[in-house]
Every structure is written in C-alpha cells, then in structure tokens.
N, C-alpha and C positions, 0 to 999 in steps of 0.2 A: 972377053977384059969382063971378071967384076968390079959389084962399086962397092966403092970404100967400105962402107957402113956393111956392107953381107958382109957372113960369117966367111972362112979360108973356104976354096974345094967346090962351094955353091955351084959355081959355073961346069966344075968335072962333075958333082953332082948329077944336073940337072941335065946335063949330054950324055949320060953315062949309059952304051947300055950293059947289061950284064948282074955283075956282084962288088958292088959298094961299104965296106965294113965301115960304120963309123962306131967315135969311143966316146961320147962327150953329150952334150945333153942339144949343145948346139948344132952338131951332126946331124945326133937324133931328130932335134926341131927339122933339120933342111932337107932331112929324107921322103920327113914326113909331109913335109912341103910341093918336095917335087912328086912324090906318090899324091894328092892330090891332086896333082895339075893334069895329070894324068891320069882319073877312072872319068872313065865316058857313064858308066851301064849298071856296078855293084861295087859297094863299098861294105867292105863285112869287117868290124874292130874288134876287140878284145886285148880285156887289160882287168888287173883287179879294180878301179879304183877312175883312173886314166886325167891321172893329177901331172902328167907330162906330155901329155896329151897338149892344151891349150886349147881346147875347144871355145872356151869361149873368150877366143881373142878377137879382135873383126881382121882379123887376115884370114885365117883361118875358116871366121863365120860367109868370110864372100865367097873362099873358093869351094865350102860346102855349099850354100846358096848355088851359085852356080852350077855346079855338080847336080843340086835335084833342081832346079827350074828346065833344065831339059827333061826330067818325067824316070829321072835315074831312082837305086835302094841303094837307103844305106840303112846296112844292121849293126845294133851296140852289144855286146854281149859284156857283163861283170859283174865282181862280186860287192862291189859298194854302188850306194848312187851318192853317198852323202858328196863328194867329191862336189861333184857335179848341182849338184842344187846347193851347196854355195856359194861356188866360185866359177860358176858359168852358168848367169844365169843371158846370156843372149841364144846359149848355147840351147839354153830351154826353150827362147824363144824358137830358132830356129825350127825346132822339132816340133811344134806347135802347130807354126806356119806351113809345115813339110809332112801331117801327120800321117799319110794314103802312100809318103813314099821314106816313113821311114819307123823303126822300130827299136824296141830298148828294153833286153830282157834282164836279168837279175839268177845269177848263176843259186843251183841252193849249196845249202852249208857241201855238202858233202862236193862242191866240186872246187870250197873255197883252200884247198894249196894246191893248185895251177898258180906260177906264178910266175906264166912270160906272160909275153904282148905279144900281138901281132896286127897287122893291115893287111887289109889284099885286096886289093881291086881289080876289078873284070878280073879275076880269076889269071891271074898276069902278071901285076906284079906287088910284091910282097916288102914290106918296113917291117922288121924281127930283132924284138929285143929279146936277150935269153931272158933275161929277171928281167921286172916291173921293175928291183930297187934297186937299175945299173945302167946306165944310160948303152950300154954296148949289144952290137947288132948288128943284122945286114942290111941293105937293100939290097933287090933283085930287080930289078926293071925286060918284061919284054920273058920272060924266065920262070913256064909253066911248072919245071921241073922242082923251083923254092917254092912256089906258094904248091902242090899236090900236098902237106904237109898240117900245112898252117889249116889249110880250107879244108882236110879232114876231120880237124880238130874241131873247126867253129862248129859244123853243121853238128855235131855228136856236140857243144858245148849248149850250141840255137834249140836243137831239139830237147837237149833237158833243164831248160832255164824257163821262168817263167818272165811274163811281163812285167813292168817297172817303167818310173818316171812316164803318169800319167799327161796328157794331154795340157789340162793345168795343176797351178798350184793347190788346188779343193778336190782335184782327182775326177771331176764334174765333165 
C-alpha cells in the first residue's frame, strides 16, 4: 500500500521490473527517484538543462550523497548550466563535496539540437524522456537492452563535451 502523500503508482514503479511508461511530471520524478535508489556504481545523466530533474531538492541530494558516499561515480552532460547555477545551490555543493567522484560537461554548439533526456544507472536501468520539453517517457529496470542506445549516446556526448560547473563559484 502506498502512502497517501505519494503520487499514485509509486509502489508499482518501485517494485516494477521491466518497462514502465510515464506521462506526467510527477511520474517522471517518481521514476527518477526509483532509478536513483537502485543506482550502485555509475550514474550517467543527460538533459539540456536538468530543469525537471529537481537536482537541488533535499530528497535528491540525500539520494545522491548516499550514492556517492559509497564511492560511486556521477557524470552529467548538459547544454546549459544556467538552471543549475540559479536554482540548485544544494546540488552545486554536492558536486564540490564529491568532486573526486562527480563531473559535469557542457555540450558543444553542434550538439545543442539534442532534445531528449535520460538517466542511466549501472548500465542496467534507464529513465528516458523522448523530448526534454515533455515529461513523457519510459523507465526500464534490469533491462540492459533498453539502456544500450542511451549508453552509446551518452559516451559520444561525453567525449565531445567540455568540463563545466567548476567546483567553486569563482572557478578556483
């Protein structure tokens, strides 16, 4: 049974194996939380600006700190850092605290047309939105075949991108 304060379907997503479709911001947040809870070794995230990811929330901060405290690796690739710099000081602090286990890269201009969004945990679980402007997408747990394409795309994006979000505000 789910907590009355949780969005409908939380228990279904948390205990679901395979593929689950979502079509709302609340369900996307739920899927992302479930993915973060399952992540053990690696977490690769791509989004144009991470505005819908709520990386600055205390709940996400706690999940990411638990993940990184165990020595896991977090990598983010994005087009623009503006949203995170303005709205996610808690997340920027996390990046500073775990700068030896986390990295953020910004895409070059020729990749700025990429408009999808995805998060890959342990090369096994994936949350993918078909277009970053819309919350519609899929969550796939224990589905390496579903993470193959996003994993390949992330590797190419990562390779082409440059370092962003320095560990301090002044960049020192």
